[in-house]
C-alpha positions as CSV (number, residue, x, y, z in Angstrom):
1,M,143.5,151.6,228.9
2,S,141.7,150.8,232.6
3,A,138.0,150.7,233.4
4,P,136.5,154.0,234.9
5,R,136.4,154.2,238.2
6,P,133.8,156.1,239.8
7,V,134.3,158.8,242.8
8,R,132.8,159.7,245.6
9,R,128.9,160.4,245.4
10,A,130.0,164.0,246.3
11,R,131.3,164.8,243.0
12,L,130.4,164.5,239.3
13,I,132.4,162.0,237.1
14,A,134.3,164.1,234.6
15,A,133.4,165.6,231.4
16,P,132.7,163.7,228.7
17,L,132.6,160.5,230.1
18,F,129.5,160.8,232.3
19,L,127.0,163.7,232.2
20,T,124.4,163.8,235.8
21,A,122.0,166.1,236.6
22,L,120.5,165.7,240.2
23,L,116.8,166.8,239.9
24,S,114.7,167.0,243.1
25,G,117.6,165.2,245.2
26,C,117.7,162.0,242.8
27,R,120.4,161.6,240.1
28,S,119.9,161.0,236.7
29,G,122.4,160.7,234.0
30,D,124.6,158.4,232.1
31,A,127.8,156.2,233.1
32,P,131.0,155.6,231.0
33,A,131.4,152.4,229.1
34,H,134.2,149.9,230.1
35,P,136.7,150.4,227.0
36,D,136.2,146.6,226.2
37,A,132.6,147.0,225.8
38,Q,133.2,147.7,221.8
39,S,135.8,144.4,221.5
40,A,132.8,142.8,219.6
41,P,131.0,145.3,216.8
42,V,127.8,144.0,215.2
43,T,127.4,145.4,211.6
44,T,124.4,147.5,211.1
45,A,124.4,148.4,207.3
46,A,122.0,149.8,205.4
47,A,119.6,147.6,203.7
48,P,117.9,147.7,200.6
49,A,114.6,147.8,201.3
50,A,112.6,150.8,203.1
51,P,111.8,150.5,206.9
52,S,108.3,149.3,207.6
53,T,105.5,152.2,207.9
54,A,103.5,150.4,210.2
55,A,103.1,152.5,214.1
56,P,105.4,152.1,216.8
57,T,104.6,149.4,219.5
58,S,102.7,151.5,222.0
59,T,103.5,149.5,225.3
60,A,106.8,149.6,226.2
61,P,108.4,146.0,227.6
62,S,109.1,146.8,231.3
63,L,111.2,144.5,234.0
64,A,111.4,145.3,237.9
65,A,113.6,143.4,240.2
66,E,114.9,143.6,243.6
67,L,118.7,143.0,244.3
68,A,120.6,142.1,247.0
69,G,124.2,142.5,247.5
70,S,126.4,139.5,248.0
71,K,128.5,141.1,250.6
72,D,126.5,142.0,252.8
73,G,122.8,141.7,251.4
74,R,122.1,145.2,251.2
75,P,119.0,146.2,249.5
76,A,118.2,147.7,245.9
77,S,116.3,147.4,243.1
78,L,116.3,147.9,239.5
79,A,113.8,149.1,237.0
80,V,113.7,148.7,233.1
81,T,111.9,150.3,230.4
82,V,112.2,150.2,226.6
83,G,110.6,152.8,224.2
84,A,109.1,152.3,221.1
85,V,110.5,151.4,218.1
86,Q,111.8,154.0,216.4
87,A,112.5,155.0,212.8
88,G,116.0,156.3,212.0
89,V,119.2,156.7,214.2
90,P,119.3,157.7,217.9
91,P,119.4,161.7,218.7
92,L,122.9,161.8,220.1
93,P,125.3,164.9,219.8
94,V,128.3,163.2,217.9
95,A,130.5,165.3,215.7
96,G,129.2,164.3,212.6
97,G,125.8,163.0,213.5
98,L,125.6,159.1,214.7
99,A,124.8,158.6,210.5
100,A,127.4,159.5,209.0
101,D,129.9,158.5,211.6
102,C,128.1,154.8,211.7
103,Q,127.5,154.9,207.7
104,L,123.8,154.4,209.0
105,D,121.0,155.3,206.3
106,P,118.1,156.8,208.6
107,A,115.7,155.5,206.2
108,A,116.8,151.9,206.5
109,T,117.8,152.3,210.4
110,E,115.4,151.6,213.5
111,Y,116.6,151.9,217.6
112,A,114.8,152.0,220.6
113,E,115.6,154.2,224.4
114,V,116.2,152.1,226.7
115,N,116.2,153.0,230.8
116,V,117.4,151.4,233.7
117,V,116.6,153.1,237.2
118,F,119.2,151.8,240.0
119,T,118.0,152.4,243.1
120,S,120.0,152.1,246.5
121,R,118.0,151.7,249.5
122,F,120.9,150.9,251.4
123,Q,121.1,153.0,254.8
124,P,124.6,153.4,256.4
125,T,126.0,151.9,259.8
126,K,129.1,151.5,261.5
127,Q,130.4,148.5,259.7
128,T,129.4,149.0,256.2
129,G,130.6,151.2,253.5
130,V,128.0,154.6,252.9
131,S,126.8,153.7,249.9
132,S,127.4,151.0,246.3
133,N,127.2,151.6,242.7
134,L,126.1,149.1,239.6
135,R,127.9,147.9,236.6
136,F,126.5,145.8,234.3
137,D,127.0,144.6,230.5
138,L,124.3,145.8,227.9
139,G,123.5,143.6,224.9
140,V,120.8,142.1,222.4
141,D,120.6,138.3,222.1
142,D,120.3,139.0,218.5
143,G,123.3,140.9,217.5
144,A,121.8,144.4,217.5
145,G,124.1,147.3,218.7
146,V,123.8,149.0,221.6
147,L,125.3,152.7,222.0
148,P,125.2,154.5,225.7
149,R,123.8,158.1,225.3
150,Y,127.1,159.5,226.5
151,A,128.4,158.5,223.6
152,T,129.3,161.5,221.9
153,T,133.9,161.0,221.7
154,P,135.2,158.8,219.0
155,D,136.5,156.1,221.1
156,S,133.2,155.2,222.9
157,Y,130.7,155.2,219.7
158,C,131.7,153.4,216.0
159,D,134.1,156.3,214.7
160,G,133.1,156.2,211.2
161,S,132.9,152.5,211.0
162,P,129.8,150.4,209.5
163,T,129.2,149.0,212.9
164,V,127.7,149.9,216.0
165,P,129.4,148.1,219.3
166,A,127.7,145.2,220.4
167,A,127.7,145.6,223.4
168,A,128.1,148.2,226.1
169,V,129.3,148.4,229.9
170,L,127.3,151.2,232.0
171,Q,128.1,152.0,235.5
172,S,126.1,154.2,238.3
173,Q,127.6,156.6,240.7
174,D,128.1,155.7,244.7
175,L,124.6,155.9,245.8
176,A,123.0,155.6,249.3
177,D,119.0,156.1,249.2
178,E,119.3,157.4,246.4
179,H,118.2,156.5,242.3
180,Q,120.1,157.2,238.9
181,T,118.8,156.3,235.3
182,L,121.5,154.7,232.8
183,T,120.6,155.0,229.3
184,A,121.2,153.8,226.1
185,Y,120.2,153.1,222.5
186,V,119.5,149.8,220.9
187,I,120.6,149.8,217.2
188,A,119.7,147.6,214.2
189,G,119.4,147.8,210.5
190,M,116.1,146.8,208.7
191,G,116.0,143.7,207.0
192,A,115.7,143.5,203.0
193,D,111.9,142.5,203.4
194,G,111.3,145.5,205.8
195,A,111.3,143.4,208.8
196,D,110.9,144.7,212.3
197,P,114.7,143.4,213.4
198,L,114.0,144.3,216.7
199,A,110.7,142.4,217.3
200,G,111.6,138.8,219.4
201,A,114.9,140.0,220.4
202,T,115.7,140.3,224.1
203,L,117.4,143.1,225.9
204,E,120.2,141.3,228.3
205,L,121.7,142.6,232.0
206,R,124.5,140.4,232.5
207,D,126.8,140.6,235.3
208,L,125.5,142.6,237.8
209,R,128.4,144.0,240.0
210,H,129.4,146.5,242.1
211,H,132.6,148.4,241.0
212,P,135.1,148.4,243.1
213,D,136.1,152.2,244.4
214,D,137.7,154.2,247.4
215,I,134.8,153.9,249.1
216,D,134.5,150.3,248.7
217,G,137.6,148.0,247.3
218,T,136.0,144.8,247.0
219,D,134.3,143.0,244.5
220,W,130.8,141.3,244.5
221,T,128.0,141.2,243.1
222,W,123.7,141.8,242.9
223,E,122.0,139.3,243.1
224,P,118.4,139.3,241.4
225,Q,115.0,138.6,243.5
226,D,111.5,138.8,242.7
227,V,111.8,140.1,239.3
228,V,108.8,140.9,237.4
229,G,107.9,141.6,233.7
230,G,111.0,139.4,232.8
231,S,113.6,137.0,234.0
232,T,117.0,136.1,234.7
233,C,118.5,134.9,231.5
234,P,118.9,130.9,230.5
235,G,121.6,129.5,232.5
236,D,122.8,132.5,234.5
237,P,120.9,133.6,237.4
238,G,122.8,136.7,238.3
239,S,121.7,138.3,235.0
240,L,118.3,139.9,233.3
241,C,116.0,139.6,230.5
242,V,113.8,141.6,228.9
243,P,112.0,141.1,225.9
244,L,112.2,144.3,223.1
245,G,108.8,143.3,221.3
């Protein structure tokens, strides 16, 4: 299956791959994952021990960074927030229920919501395209699973398997002087001793790039600058790493 292809910003990407709400002149929604994002599943089988009863983390790790397009230096920015770790499974509206479809025991599973806000601060000119998009790979270094919020069709999540995809590919719409929020969930099975499996883990945003389309058919990348609250990942200056806790 070929990778999804965004359309001009005047149109919404077709359901059920993408759902976008237009609120107060800004876009908010989730983008379709690349089909190859599920090629390396990670097991999140239920553990024998019940999860810890400790209260969720009260503060959310966060990252902010400026981005510059390698094509022409066009400006953008990125903000990442991670919600408190919650017991159970994410509230995805899948047909059979995520716990059943992914064979997860809610009493031995936890998750955290991740929101990535991409803001295009580019102003159109006669020499450049009128908008930009962002595509990136989202994963966790300790092998936890990742599901985008839009993952509601059988080919976009575990579909009856006791595994959750190890990574997801998220993509924004084409934006010009606008922002869009992309949401995903990090999911992990509790350890046998009830330990928090996400403690000390790192959220990774890799290969920040523009996806070629009929507005701009060229390949180029977004280069992180002025990173606050996180860092570029070791050995990969084009990536961003955010501690989960």
